[in-house]
One Martini backbone bead per residue (centre of mass of N, CA, C, O) as a GRO file, in nm:
protein
  404
    1UNK     BB    1  -1.303   0.650  -1.840
    2UNK     BB    2  -1.027   0.459  -1.821
    3UNK     BB    3  -0.850   0.170  -1.886
    4UNK     BB    4  -0.568   0.065  -1.703
    5UNK     BB    5  -0.255  -0.039  -1.681
    6UNK     BB    6  -0.052  -0.202  -1.437
    7UNK     BB    7   0.254  -0.188  -1.534
    8UNK     BB    8   0.443  -0.251  -1.298
    9UNK     BB    9   0.302  -0.519  -1.212
   10UNK     BB   10   0.303  -0.663  -1.489
   11UNK     BB   11   0.610  -0.675  -1.520
   12UNK     BB   12   0.653  -0.859  -1.278
   13UNK     BB   13   0.477  -1.096  -1.380
   14UNK     BB   14   0.639  -1.150  -1.635
   15UNK     BB   15   0.904  -1.229  -1.492
   16UNK     BB   16   0.754  -1.463  -1.304
   17UNK     BB   17   0.680  -1.632  -1.519
   18UNK     BB   18   0.738  -1.976  -1.464
   19UNK     BB   19   0.825  -1.955  -1.191
   20UNK     BB   20   0.910  -2.120  -0.878
   21UNK     BB   21   0.641  -1.943  -0.772
   22UNK     BB   22   0.434  -1.772  -0.564
   23UNK     BB   23   0.205  -1.530  -0.659
   24UNK     BB   24   0.152  -1.248  -0.431
   25UNK     BB   25  -0.123  -1.036  -0.407
   26UNK     BB   26  -0.128  -0.754  -0.212
   27UNK     BB   27  -0.378  -0.566  -0.025
   28UNK     BB   28  -0.614  -0.367  -0.010
   29UNK     BB   29  -0.923  -0.344  -0.051
   30UNK     BB   30  -1.007  -0.228  -0.375
   31UNK     BB   31  -0.716  -0.168  -0.536
   32UNK     BB   32  -0.684  -0.401  -0.794
   33UNK     BB   33  -0.604  -0.709  -0.793
   34UNK     BB   34  -0.811  -0.850  -0.978
   35UNK     BB   35  -0.761  -0.675  -1.226
   36UNK     BB   36  -0.467  -0.745  -1.258
   37UNK     BB   37  -0.512  -1.049  -1.310
   38UNK     BB   38  -0.688  -1.009  -1.559
   39UNK     BB   39  -0.474  -0.863  -1.727
   40UNK     BB   40  -0.275  -1.100  -1.723
   41UNK     BB   41  -0.458  -1.305  -1.860
   42UNK     BB   42  -0.478  -1.143  -2.126
   43UNK     BB   43  -0.178  -1.164  -2.193
   44UNK     BB   44  -0.166  -1.469  -2.213
   45UNK     BB   45  -0.372  -1.486  -2.451
   46UNK     BB   46  -0.204  -1.319  -2.652
   47UNK     BB   47   0.040  -1.519  -2.654
   48UNK     BB   48  -0.189  -1.768  -2.605
   49UNK     BB   49  -0.491  -1.893  -2.711
   50UNK     BB   50  -0.438  -2.195  -2.554
   51UNK     BB   51  -0.432  -2.125  -2.278
   52UNK     BB   52  -0.433  -2.234  -1.934
   53UNK     BB   53  -0.706  -2.106  -1.733
   54UNK     BB   54  -0.769  -2.080  -1.370
   55UNK     BB   55  -1.025  -1.874  -1.225
   56UNK     BB   56  -1.084  -1.801  -0.874
   57UNK     BB   57  -1.393  -1.644  -0.752
   58UNK     BB   58  -1.602  -1.662  -0.470
   59UNK     BB   59  -1.790  -1.407  -0.562
   60UNK     BB   60  -1.872  -1.569  -0.791
   61UNK     BB   61  -2.133  -1.760  -0.882
   62UNK     BB   62  -1.968  -2.011  -1.013
   63UNK     BB   63  -1.789  -2.025  -0.712
   64UNK     BB   64  -1.964  -2.025  -0.446
   65UNK     BB   65  -1.960  -2.331  -0.370
   66UNK     BB   66  -1.656  -2.322  -0.260
   67UNK     BB   67  -1.693  -2.161   0.012
   68UNK     BB   68  -1.791  -2.443   0.167
   69UNK     BB   69  -1.520  -2.560   0.134
   70UNK     BB   70  -1.244  -2.727   0.169
   71UNK     BB   71  -0.921  -2.740   0.073
   72UNK     BB   72  -0.938  -3.028  -0.060
   73UNK     BB   73  -1.183  -2.975  -0.244
   74UNK     BB   74  -1.049  -2.745  -0.401
   75UNK     BB   75  -0.810  -2.904  -0.499
   76UNK     BB   76  -0.969  -3.121  -0.656
   77UNK     BB   77  -1.106  -2.925  -0.849
   78UNK     BB   78  -0.852  -2.818  -0.983
   79UNK     BB   79  -0.726  -3.085  -1.079
   80UNK     BB   80  -0.974  -3.169  -1.258
   81UNK     BB   81  -0.928  -2.882  -1.447
   82UNK     BB   82  -0.678  -2.973  -1.576
   83UNK     BB   83  -0.440  -2.978  -1.809
   84UNK     BB   84  -0.271  -3.198  -1.979
   85UNK     BB   85   0.045  -3.144  -2.077
   86UNK     BB   86   0.039  -2.852  -1.919
   87UNK     BB   87   0.036  -2.527  -1.838
   88UNK     BB   88  -0.127  -2.399  -1.545
   89UNK     BB   89  -0.305  -2.104  -1.472
   90UNK     BB   90  -0.356  -2.024  -1.133
   91UNK     BB   91  -0.632  -1.841  -0.980
   92UNK     BB   92  -0.675  -1.689  -0.646
   93UNK     BB   93  -0.911  -1.516  -0.472
   94UNK     BB   94  -0.888  -1.453  -0.158
   95UNK     BB   95  -0.741  -1.704  -0.003
   96UNK     BB   96  -0.789  -1.645   0.313
   97UNK     BB   97  -1.095  -1.771   0.300
   98UNK     BB   98  -0.956  -2.039   0.318
   99UNK     BB   99  -0.939  -2.299   0.496
  100UNK     BB  100  -0.622  -2.380   0.517
  101UNK     BB  101  -0.465  -2.239   0.270
  102UNK     BB  102  -0.169  -2.343   0.299
  103UNK     BB  103  -0.231  -2.630   0.197
  104UNK     BB  104  -0.327  -2.553  -0.081
  105UNK     BB  105  -0.067  -2.410  -0.176
  106UNK     BB  106   0.128  -2.645  -0.136
  107UNK     BB  107  -0.012  -2.846  -0.326
  108UNK     BB  108   0.002  -2.664  -0.586
  109UNK     BB  109   0.307  -2.602  -0.594
  110UNK     BB  110   0.403  -2.916  -0.642
  111UNK     BB  111   0.273  -2.905  -0.906
  112UNK     BB  112   0.404  -2.937  -1.229
  113UNK     BB  113   0.136  -2.782  -1.392
  114UNK     BB  114   0.171  -2.517  -1.200
  115UNK     BB  115   0.093  -2.165  -1.204
  116UNK     BB  116   0.078  -1.952  -0.919
  117UNK     BB  117  -0.199  -1.723  -0.823
  118UNK     BB  118  -0.257  -1.476  -0.562
  119UNK     BB  119  -0.485  -1.315  -0.337
  120UNK     BB  120  -0.471  -1.057  -0.063
  121UNK     BB  121  -0.608  -0.861   0.241
  122UNK     BB  122  -0.388  -1.002   0.440
  123UNK     BB  123  -0.093  -1.045   0.622
  124UNK     BB  124  -0.148  -1.341   0.708
  125UNK     BB  125  -0.052  -1.465   0.441
  126UNK     BB  126   0.262  -1.369   0.557
  127UNK     BB  127   0.301  -1.503   0.805
  128UNK     BB  128   0.492  -1.698   0.999
  129UNK     BB  129   0.365  -1.970   0.929
  130UNK     BB  130   0.364  -1.937   0.616
  131UNK     BB  131   0.657  -1.845   0.565
  132UNK     BB  132   0.779  -2.108   0.665
  133UNK     BB  133   0.639  -2.296   0.460
  134UNK     BB  134   0.721  -2.074   0.202
  135UNK     BB  135   1.014  -2.058   0.189
  136UNK     BB  136   1.114  -1.951  -0.126
  137UNK     BB  137   0.802  -1.969  -0.278
  138UNK     BB  138   0.730  -1.658  -0.237
  139UNK     BB  139   0.595  -1.359  -0.405
  140UNK     BB  140   0.551  -1.026  -0.328
  141UNK     BB  141   0.281  -0.803  -0.440
  142UNK     BB  142   0.226  -0.477  -0.358
  143UNK     BB  143  -0.087  -0.327  -0.380
  144UNK     BB  144  -0.199  -0.012  -0.485
  145UNK     BB  145  -0.344   0.242  -0.539
  146UNK     BB  146  -0.344   0.490  -0.729
  147UNK     BB  147  -0.146   0.684  -0.867
  148UNK     BB  148  -0.108   0.984  -1.003
  149UNK     BB  149  -0.043   0.883  -1.287
  150UNK     BB  150  -0.288   0.689  -1.299
  151UNK     BB  151  -0.504   0.898  -1.248
  152UNK     BB  152  -0.455   1.059  -1.505
  153UNK     BB  153  -0.503   0.823  -1.704
  154UNK     BB  154  -0.795   0.750  -1.603
  155UNK     BB  155  -0.918   1.064  -1.628
  156UNK     BB  156  -0.776   1.263  -1.833
  157UNK     BB  157  -0.621   1.511  -1.641
  158UNK     BB  158  -0.354   1.652  -1.803
  159UNK     BB  159  -0.391   1.972  -1.842
  160UNK     BB  160  -0.425   1.999  -1.499
  161UNK     BB  161  -0.231   1.883  -1.254
  162UNK     BB  162  -0.291   2.063  -1.008
  163UNK     BB  163  -0.594   2.008  -0.994
  164UNK     BB  164  -0.575   1.699  -0.992
  165UNK     BB  165  -0.416   1.681  -0.726
  166UNK     BB  166  -0.629   1.806  -0.542
  167UNK     BB  167  -0.831   1.574  -0.601
  168UNK     BB  168  -0.652   1.333  -0.517
  169UNK     BB  169  -0.623   1.408  -0.215
  170UNK     BB  170  -0.933   1.364  -0.165
  171UNK     BB  171  -1.004   1.085  -0.321
  172UNK     BB  172  -0.782   0.926  -0.436
  173UNK     BB  173  -0.707   0.569  -0.577
  174UNK     BB  174  -0.966   0.429  -0.588
  175UNK     BB  175  -1.122   0.338  -0.860
  176UNK     BB  176  -1.426   0.370  -0.771
  177UNK     BB  177  -1.395   0.648  -0.637
  178UNK     BB  178  -1.311   0.796  -0.893
  179UNK     BB  179  -1.565   0.742  -1.052
  180UNK     BB  180  -1.770   0.868  -0.843
  181UNK     BB  181  -1.649   1.163  -0.830
  182UNK     BB  182  -1.782   1.262  -1.100
  183UNK     BB  183  -2.074   1.280  -0.920
  184UNK     BB  184  -1.940   1.328  -0.644
  185UNK     BB  185  -1.785   1.312  -0.336
  186UNK     BB  186  -2.006   1.166  -0.169
  187UNK     BB  187  -1.985   0.898  -0.319
  188UNK     BB  188  -1.691   0.835  -0.248
  189UNK     BB  189  -1.722   0.848   0.059
  190UNK     BB  190  -1.934   0.623   0.091
  191UNK     BB  191  -1.761   0.405  -0.033
  192UNK     BB  192  -1.517   0.424   0.168
  193UNK     BB  193  -1.682   0.358   0.418
  194UNK     BB  194  -1.759   0.076   0.316
  195UNK     BB  195  -1.473  -0.035   0.286
  196UNK     BB  196  -1.390  -0.004   0.579
  197UNK     BB  197  -1.613  -0.187   0.694
  198UNK     BB  198  -1.526  -0.439   0.535
  199UNK     BB  199  -1.248  -0.462   0.663
  200UNK     BB  200  -1.340  -0.483   0.953
  201UNK     BB  201  -1.529  -0.736   0.918
  202UNK     BB  202  -1.308  -0.932   0.751
  203UNK     BB  203  -0.993  -0.847   0.866
  204UNK     BB  204  -1.045  -0.789   1.187
  205UNK     BB  205  -1.291  -0.896   1.370
  206UNK     BB  206  -1.229  -1.206   1.292
  207UNK     BB  207  -0.925  -1.192   1.444
  208UNK     BB  208  -1.022  -0.982   1.660
  209UNK     BB  209  -1.071  -0.842   1.970
  210UNK     BB  210  -1.316  -0.590   1.994
  211UNK     BB  211  -1.420  -0.396   2.259
  212UNK     BB  212  -1.459  -0.118   2.075
  213UNK     BB  213  -1.547   0.054   1.802
  214UNK     BB  214  -1.502   0.342   1.900
  215UNK     BB  215  -1.206   0.312   1.998
  216UNK     BB  216  -1.100   0.216   1.730
  217UNK     BB  217  -1.175   0.474   1.568
  218UNK     BB  218  -0.996   0.661   1.737
  219UNK     BB  219  -0.731   0.537   1.642
  220UNK     BB  220  -0.768   0.587   1.346
  221UNK     BB  221  -0.799   0.898   1.365
  222UNK     BB  222  -0.527   0.952   1.494
  223UNK     BB  223  -0.350   0.843   1.264
  224UNK     BB  224  -0.462   1.024   1.040
  225UNK     BB  225  -0.390   1.295   1.208
  226UNK     BB  226  -0.059   1.184   1.218
  227UNK     BB  227   0.064   1.238   0.966
  228UNK     BB  228   0.417   1.271   0.990
  229UNK     BB  229   0.413   1.161   1.287
  230UNK     BB  230   0.510   1.059   1.579
  231UNK     BB  231   0.414   0.745   1.734
  232UNK     BB  232   0.242   0.587   2.015
  233UNK     BB  233   0.061   0.395   2.217
  234UNK     BB  234   0.098   0.571   2.470
  235UNK     BB  235   0.010   0.845   2.351
  236UNK     BB  236  -0.270   0.762   2.259
  237UNK     BB  237  -0.379   0.669   2.532
  238UNK     BB  238  -0.339   0.940   2.676
  239UNK     BB  239  -0.518   1.119   2.496
  240UNK     BB  240  -0.783   0.955   2.512
  241UNK     BB  241  -0.806   0.956   2.823
  242UNK     BB  242  -0.815   1.271   2.847
  243UNK     BB  243  -1.092   1.241   2.656
  244UNK     BB  244  -1.265   1.009   2.796
  245UNK     BB  245  -1.111   0.740   2.639
  246UNK     BB  246  -1.043   0.469   2.773
  247UNK     BB  247  -0.709   0.327   2.716
  248UNK     BB  248  -0.461   0.099   2.654
  249UNK     BB  249  -0.161   0.021   2.522
  250UNK     BB  250  -0.219  -0.271   2.433
  251UNK     BB  251  -0.474  -0.210   2.269
  252UNK     BB  252  -0.352  -0.008   2.073
  253UNK     BB  253  -0.135  -0.197   1.958
  254UNK     BB  254  -0.337  -0.403   1.844
  255UNK     BB  255  -0.488  -0.211   1.656
  256UNK     BB  256  -0.248  -0.127   1.484
  257UNK     BB  257  -0.173  -0.410   1.386
  258UNK     BB  258  -0.444  -0.456   1.232
  259UNK     BB  259  -0.410  -0.217   1.030
  260UNK     BB  260  -0.150  -0.322   0.900
  261UNK     BB  261  -0.255  -0.607   0.819
  262UNK     BB  262  -0.489  -0.455   0.630
  263UNK     BB  263  -0.337  -0.214   0.472
  264UNK     BB  264  -0.409   0.083   0.594
  265UNK     BB  265  -0.114   0.080   0.711
  266UNK     BB  266   0.229   0.205   0.727
  267UNK     BB  267   0.524   0.116   0.873
  268UNK     BB  268   0.795   0.341   0.986
  269UNK     BB  269   1.114   0.332   1.062
  270UNK     BB  270   1.409   0.410   1.212
  271UNK     BB  271   1.729   0.576   1.114
  272UNK     BB  272   2.065   0.596   1.196
  273UNK     BB  273   2.291   0.752   1.005
  274UNK     BB  274   2.549   0.767   1.183
  275UNK     BB  275   2.511   0.472   1.330
  276UNK     BB  276   2.390   0.253   1.140
  277UNK     BB  277   2.083   0.212   1.273
  278UNK     BB  278   1.809   0.068   1.396
  279UNK     BB  279   1.500   0.183   1.531
  280UNK     BB  280   1.229   0.111   1.780
  281UNK     BB  281   1.132   0.413   1.773
  282UNK     BB  282   0.937   0.659   1.644
  283UNK     BB  283   0.728   0.590   1.452
  284UNK     BB  284   0.544   0.576   1.144
  285UNK     BB  285   0.222   0.642   0.975
  286UNK     BB  286   0.074   0.545   0.663
  287UNK     BB  287  -0.174   0.593   0.444
  288UNK     BB  288  -0.297   0.413   0.177
  289UNK     BB  289  -0.531   0.649   0.146
  290UNK     BB  290  -0.658   0.975   0.139
  291UNK     BB  291  -0.961   0.919   0.106
  292UNK     BB  292  -1.010   0.831   0.403
  293UNK     BB  293  -0.972   1.103   0.535
  294UNK     BB  294  -1.220   1.241   0.414
  295UNK     BB  295  -1.437   1.016   0.480
  296UNK     BB  296  -1.373   0.997   0.807
  297UNK     BB  297  -1.306   1.323   0.881
  298UNK     BB  298  -1.337   1.586   0.700
  299UNK     BB  299  -1.078   1.742   0.643
  300UNK     BB  300  -0.884   1.991   0.613
  301UNK     BB  301  -0.595   2.060   0.402
  302UNK     BB  302  -0.410   2.306   0.448
  303UNK     BB  303  -0.257   2.245   0.726
  304UNK     BB  304  -0.163   1.936   0.598
  305UNK     BB  305  -0.014   1.942   0.319
  306UNK     BB  306   0.272   1.834   0.385
  307UNK     BB  307   0.183   1.553   0.502
  308UNK     BB  308   0.028   1.458   0.253
  309UNK     BB  309   0.266   1.463   0.062
  310UNK     BB  310   0.434   1.262   0.223
  311UNK     BB  311   0.243   1.024   0.187
  312UNK     BB  312   0.258   1.014  -0.125
  313UNK     BB  313   0.564   0.971  -0.144
  314UNK     BB  314   0.579   0.709   0.010
  315UNK     BB  315   0.397   0.537  -0.177
  316UNK     BB  316   0.580   0.575  -0.427
  317UNK     BB  317   0.830   0.440  -0.310
  318UNK     BB  318   0.691   0.166  -0.284
  319UNK     BB  319   0.614   0.125  -0.584
  320UNK     BB  320   0.943   0.139  -0.649
  321UNK     BB  321   1.082  -0.074  -0.456
  322UNK     BB  322   1.153   0.047  -0.175
  323UNK     BB  323   1.334   0.119   0.098
  324UNK     BB  324   1.200   0.266   0.409
  325UNK     BB  325   1.296   0.544   0.621
  326UNK     BB  326   1.352   0.724   0.902
  327UNK     BB  327   1.565   0.987   0.965
  328UNK     BB  328   1.859   1.024   1.182
  329UNK     BB  329   2.040   1.337   1.279
  330UNK     BB  330   2.078   1.365   1.564
  331UNK     BB  331   1.803   1.598   1.617
  332UNK     BB  332   1.729   1.529   1.326
  333UNK     BB  333   1.510   1.498   1.031
  334UNK     BB  334   1.456   1.262   0.778
  335UNK     BB  335   1.201   1.163   0.607
  336UNK     BB  336   1.387   0.982   0.389
  337UNK     BB  337   1.529   0.662   0.362
  338UNK     BB  338   1.656   0.528   0.051
  339UNK     BB  339   1.648   0.190  -0.095
  340UNK     BB  340   1.724   0.021  -0.362
  341UNK     BB  341   1.777  -0.271  -0.545
  342UNK     BB  342   2.092  -0.170  -0.597
  343UNK     BB  343   2.175  -0.002  -0.315
  344UNK     BB  344   2.085   0.280  -0.336
  345UNK     BB  345   2.101   0.602  -0.176
  346UNK     BB  346   1.855   0.826  -0.032
  347UNK     BB  347   1.762   1.164   0.052
  348UNK     BB  348   1.437   1.288   0.174
  349UNK     BB  349   1.257   1.588   0.141
  350UNK     BB  350   0.933   1.726   0.251
  351UNK     BB  351   0.757   2.016   0.107
  352UNK     BB  352   0.529   2.233   0.010
  353UNK     BB  353   0.728   2.484   0.085
  354UNK     BB  354   1.040   2.717   0.031
  355UNK     BB  355   0.996   3.037   0.006
  356UNK     BB  356   1.091   3.056   0.285
  357UNK     BB  357   1.387   3.082   0.440
  358UNK     BB  358   1.325   2.925   0.703
  359UNK     BB  359   1.221   2.670   0.562
  360UNK     BB  360   1.467   2.602   0.396
  361UNK     BB  361   1.666   2.576   0.633
  362UNK     BB  362   1.512   2.347   0.777
  363UNK     BB  363   1.526   2.136   0.536
  364UNK     BB  364   1.852   2.144   0.505
  365UNK     BB  365   1.979   2.075   0.782
  366UNK     BB  366   1.992   1.760   0.776
  367UNK     BB  367   2.180   1.740   0.530
  368UNK     BB  368   2.424   1.900   0.669
  369UNK     BB  369   2.460   1.639   0.879
  370UNK     BB  370   2.561   1.473   0.631
  371UNK     BB  371   2.867   1.313   0.529
  372UNK     BB  372   2.784   1.181   0.291
  373UNK     BB  373   2.725   1.113  -0.087
  374UNK     BB  374   2.441   1.090  -0.109
  375UNK     BB  375   2.152   1.157  -0.237
  376UNK     BB  376   1.980   1.480  -0.231
  377UNK     BB  377   1.624   1.558  -0.178
  378UNK     BB  378   1.385   1.820  -0.259
  379UNK     BB  379   1.032   1.809  -0.217
  380UNK     BB  380   0.796   2.018  -0.392
  381UNK     BB  381   0.538   2.253  -0.511
  382UNK     BB  382   0.732   2.411  -0.647
  383UNK     BB  383   0.840   2.528  -0.956
  384UNK     BB  384   1.111   2.572  -0.867
  385UNK     BB  385   1.447   2.482  -0.928
  386UNK     BB  386   1.755   2.315  -0.804
  387UNK     BB  387   2.051   2.395  -0.603
  388UNK     BB  388   2.209   2.309  -0.269
  389UNK     BB  389   2.497   2.197  -0.231
  390UNK     BB  390   2.378   1.935  -0.414
  391UNK     BB  391   2.082   1.985  -0.358
  392UNK     BB  392   1.785   1.877  -0.487
  393UNK     BB  393   1.521   2.057  -0.642
  394UNK     BB  394   1.185   1.932  -0.680
  395UNK     BB  395   0.892   1.862  -0.831
  396UNK     BB  396   0.639   1.663  -0.735
  397UNK     BB  397   0.482   1.615  -1.001
  398UNK     BB  398   0.724   1.536  -1.174
  399UNK     BB  399   0.802   1.293  -0.996
  400UNK     BB  400   0.523   1.139  -1.007
  401UNK     BB  401   0.531   1.143  -1.348
  402UNK     BB  402   0.767   0.964  -1.447
  403UNK     BB  403   0.582   0.699  -1.387
  404UNK     BB  404   0.374   0.376  -1.401
   0.00000   0.00000   0.00000
């Protein structure tokens, strides 16, 4: 397997280099944030062999002594090791593990000779307290596991994309899980179970009071099993209680919030297309990586193929820096309302196949309810493409492989 550059993220870092901003790479643990920063450091060295780089990862033996220090001691250590009369590129891995890390970031940010880059695995990094402190000073780069295009480049399985995609749906895109899957899926599954436990132990249970790990896991399983469906804390509590696993709405809501904060799930709100307003109910949650689904639930794929494809399309839309909502038009649903950085809007429907006339009519119906002229796209796994009254039908794999 090859080592691949995370091109999209690296291009963003290139643009932000030397800008008066803290570059914050966020994302679920083990998705490749540290590797991304290492790749960027290598690019800096290629551009200037004498560049001053100070990279601190407190999991590495040479920096483990800093893990016991307070923020001021870490600040003093960094300042002591700066080159004078030069720009110093300072990288801090998993900065949320530093007590009062916001004070550390603020102190380093105002230093004239520092260009600051940090990674974090918890949305607390950009929570209300910190975002107020660093308003206008931080730029978030949300890093996800490998896209399908990156998976192909990493595994070199380009000769049969359909087979590779079937494997990608099972294994997911965590780099180490992909490596291990070459020796058998059970290795990848055991690794992902370990990653999930690590996230629970370090990013969730340390910040939240979890009344019962079993009930927490039930909520996780429910959300994984409900990909592509609207859910609410009330519905989850009702279903679990009916199955003799009593839990209240408030607890479910707190658990869901912790899962989103740890980047295990992404919450997508609804948007009323006709009324041009955001809606506060019937949101959906998409899993950060489908490998967790197989590792934690061991579910068969066939019956949920359409929803799993929808999850993958959502993550790719996020990778391409789009704003994404679930669309509502009258009583019908558009899978995704998408707005890119230039302000252009697209409507996207996702279906495993529309070979049956009834399925095609069902997927086109929401589009026919939309009066505006924004682009409308139907993404399926079907090989045939074409248009239906201006609605483009495209193949999912071709769309996913557009770029990395």
